[in-house]
C-alpha positions as CSV (number, residue, x, y, z in Angstrom):
1,A,39.9,42.0,-14.8
2,A,41.7,38.8,-14.9
3,F,44.8,39.8,-15.0
4,E,43.8,42.3,-11.5
5,R,42.4,39.3,-10.3
6,A,45.8,37.5,-10.6
7,T,47.8,40.3,-9.4
8,D,45.7,41.0,-6.1
9,G,46.4,38.9,-2.6
10,R,42.7,39.3,-2.2
11,Y,41.9,36.9,-4.6
12,E,43.9,33.8,-4.0
13,P,42.1,32.7,-0.8
14,I,38.9,32.8,-2.7
15,Y,39.9,30.8,-5.5
16,R,41.8,28.2,-3.5
17,V,38.4,27.5,-1.6
18,A,36.5,27.9,-5.0
19,Q,38.9,25.0,-6.2
20,R,38.4,22.9,-3.2
21,L,35.1,22.9,-3.6
22,E,35.1,22.2,-6.9
23,L,33.3,25.4,-7.8
24,P,33.6,27.4,-11.1
25,A,36.2,30.4,-11.8
26,A,33.7,32.5,-12.3
27,T,31.9,31.9,-8.8
28,A,35.8,33.2,-7.7
29,A,35.4,36.0,-9.5
30,L,32.2,36.8,-8.3
31,A,33.3,36.5,-4.9
32,Y,35.9,38.5,-5.3
33,D,34.4,41.3,-6.8
34,I,31.8,41.1,-3.6
35,R,34.8,41.5,-1.3
36,R,36.2,44.3,-3.4
37,Q,32.9,46.6,-3.6
38,A,32.2,45.5,0.2
39,E,35.7,47.4,1.3
40,E,35.5,50.4,-1.6
41,T,32.0,51.0,0.0
42,A,32.8,50.9,3.4
43,N,36.1,53.2,3.1
44,R,33.6,55.8,1.6
45,V,31.7,55.3,4.1
46,Q,34.5,55.4,7.0
47,A,35.7,58.5,5.2
48,D,32.3,60.9,4.8
49,K,32.4,62.7,7.9
50,S,29.2,64.0,7.2
51,F,27.6,60.9,9.0
52,A,27.1,60.7,12.8
53,A,29.2,58.1,14.6
54,E,26.0,56.1,15.1
55,E,25.0,56.2,11.5
56,R,28.5,55.0,10.1
57,W,28.4,51.9,12.2
58,A,25.2,51.1,11.2
59,R,26.0,51.4,7.9
60,L,29.3,49.8,7.6
61,R,27.3,46.8,9.5
62,A,25.1,46.7,7.3
63,I,27.8,46.3,4.3
64,G,29.1,43.7,6.7
65,A,25.8,41.9,7.1
66,E,25.0,41.8,3.3
67,T,28.3,41.1,2.4
68,R,28.7,38.0,4.1
69,Q,24.7,37.3,2.8
70,S,26.3,37.5,-0.7
71,L,29.4,34.9,-0.2
72,S,27.2,32.8,1.5
73,A,25.3,32.6,-1.4
74,T,28.1,33.2,-4.2
75,L,30.0,30.3,-2.2
76,G,27.3,28.6,-0.4
77,P,27.3,28.2,3.9
78,K,30.4,25.8,3.2
79,G,32.5,27.7,1.2
80,L,31.6,31.0,3.5
81,A,32.6,28.9,6.7
82,A,36.2,27.7,4.8
83,Y,36.9,31.1,3.3
84,E,36.3,33.2,6.7
85,K,38.8,30.5,8.6
86,I,41.5,31.2,6.1
87,D,40.9,34.9,4.8
88,G,37.8,36.3,6.9
89,G,39.7,38.7,9.2
90,W,39.2,41.6,6.8
91,M,35.1,40.9,7.4
92,Q,35.5,41.7,11.3
93,Q,36.1,45.4,10.5
94,F,31.9,45.6,9.8
95,M,31.4,43.7,13.1
96,S,34.1,45.5,15.6
97,V,33.0,49.0,14.4
98,K,33.0,51.8,17.7
């Protein structure tokens, strides 16, 4: 798991934020797992054509809200704000679903 994180460009911004806020390395790993799981779940929802468009949008928005809440609980509100500034663009996919 550590090797996978080290070679995944999505981990580095999370790690930088955790370091800057003097959070444990395990916190950065947990935040990375939250992101990875959110993206995997969102991809499954987007690929599942059995959902009506409205239901798909609602599910993606719920994933986005849950992800932000989990990241805030993990990194703290300051950490989430810092992370969103340097690499939060991926979370916009949950809020701009049409």
